[in-house]
Structure formats: structure tokens, C-alpha cells
C-alpha positions in Angstrom: -4.8 -30.0 -3.8 -5.5 -32.1 -6.9 -3.0 -32.2 -9.7 -2.9 -34.2 -12.9 -1.0 -33.8 -16.2 -4.1 -31.9 -17.5 -4.7 -29.5 -14.5 -3.1 -28.3 -11.3 -5.1 -26.6 -8.5 -3.1 -24.2 -6.3 -4.2 -22.9 -2.9 -2.5 -19.5 -2.7 -2.1 -17.9 0.7 -0.5 -14.6 -0.3 -2.4 -11.4 0.5 -2.3 -9.2 -2.6 -3.7 -6.0 -1.1 -5.1 -3.7 -3.7 -5.4 -6.3 -6.5 -8.5 -8.3 -7.2 -7.0 -10.0 -10.4 -3.5 -10.9 -11.2 -1.7 -12.8 -14.0 -0.7 -16.3 -13.0 1.9 -18.3 -15.0 3.2 -21.8 -14.7 6.6 -21.7 -16.3 9.0 -24.3 -17.6 12.2 -22.2 -17.4 10.9 -19.0 -19.0 8.4 -20.7 -21.2 4.7 -20.4 -20.1 3.0 -23.8 -19.9 -0.2 -22.3 -18.5 -1.2 -18.7 -18.0 -4.2 -16.4 -17.4 -5.9 -13.8 -15.3 -7.4 -15.1 -12.0 -9.2 -13.5 -9.2 -7.1 -13.1 -6.0 -9.9 -12.3 -3.6 -10.1 -14.7 -0.6 -13.6 -16.0 0.1 -13.3 -18.3 3.1 -10.2 -19.6 4.8 -6.7 -18.4 4.5 -6.3 -18.5 0.7 -7.8 -18.6 -2.8 -7.7 -21.4 -5.3 -6.7 -21.3 -8.9 -7.1 -24.3 -11.3 -4.6 -24.0 -14.2 -4.7 -26.2 -17.3 -1.7 -26.4 -19.7 -1.9 -24.8 -23.1 -3.1 -26.9 -26.0 -0.6 -29.6 -26.9 1.2 -29.3 -23.6 1.0 -31.4 -20.4 2.5 -31.2 -16.9 5.2 -33.8 -16.6 5.6 -35.7 -13.3 9.0 -35.1 -11.7 9.6 -31.9 -13.7 10.4 -28.6 -12.0 8.1 -25.6 -12.7 7.6 -22.1 -11.3 4.3 -20.4 -10.4 4.8 -16.7 -11.0 2.1 -14.2 -10.2 2.3 -10.7 -11.6 0.4 -7.6 -12.6 0.8 -7.7 -16.3 0.3 -10.0 -19.3 3.9 -11.2 -20.0 3.5 -10.2 -23.7 4.0 -6.7 -22.3 7.3 -7.7 -20.9 10.2 -9.7 -22.4 10.1 -13.1 -20.6 13.3 -14.3 -22.3 15.3 -11.7 -20.5 13.9 -12.5 -17.1 12.4 -9.1 -16.7 8.9 -10.2 -15.8 8.1 -8.8 -12.3 6.7 -11.7 -10.2 5.0 -10.5 -7.0 5.1 -14.1 -5.9 7.5 -16.7 -7.3 7.2 -20.3 -6.2 9.4 -23.2 -7.6 7.8 -26.7 -7.3 8.3 -30.2 -8.6 5.1 -31.5 -10.2 3.7 -34.7 -8.8 0.2 -36.1 -9.6 -2.3 -36.2 -6.7 -5.9 -37.1 -6.5 
């Protein structure tokens, strides 16, 4: 999947039965770099895709470790700093640019 310092595209192959939208976060530690509500319905193939751009003034850094966390709530409803955000899927990755 394409990845640049300005956008990462994920192909997600988790079946979130009963949810057609979930909150997706790319985290640097517990700090959201990118976040938003995305549709989780699969159209064709084994997964769905999500393109996530970092917040204004931020960029993904090559070689840096991030987490993709997918949950049912906006994190403002939960204290992120205390690690209480319930991730239904939690994936740690090292960012590398790809075309």
C-alpha cells in the first residue's frame, strides 16, 4: 500500500461485525498523529482501505514506530494519556515510505 510522509493507506483485513464505522487513530505513543471515523465495510476482496493524513503541522517520520488503533469511540470521550482507550484492533508498525 502507498505510504508517504503526507499520507498512509492501510488495507485492513479485520472483520468488525456489527460496525459500519469505527474510529481509526495513528498514534505516536499515546499522541494521535492522524485520526478520524472511517467506514469498515468490505466491498471486494478480503479487506477495506483507509487513507490517513497526519494532522496539520505533523508528518509521518520514516523509521519511526507508530500504532494503528481502531475503536468505537472518539478518544476525546476516553483519557488517552492513561492508556484507557479500548482498541478493537491494535497494530504496531515502523513507518517506511512506499510508492
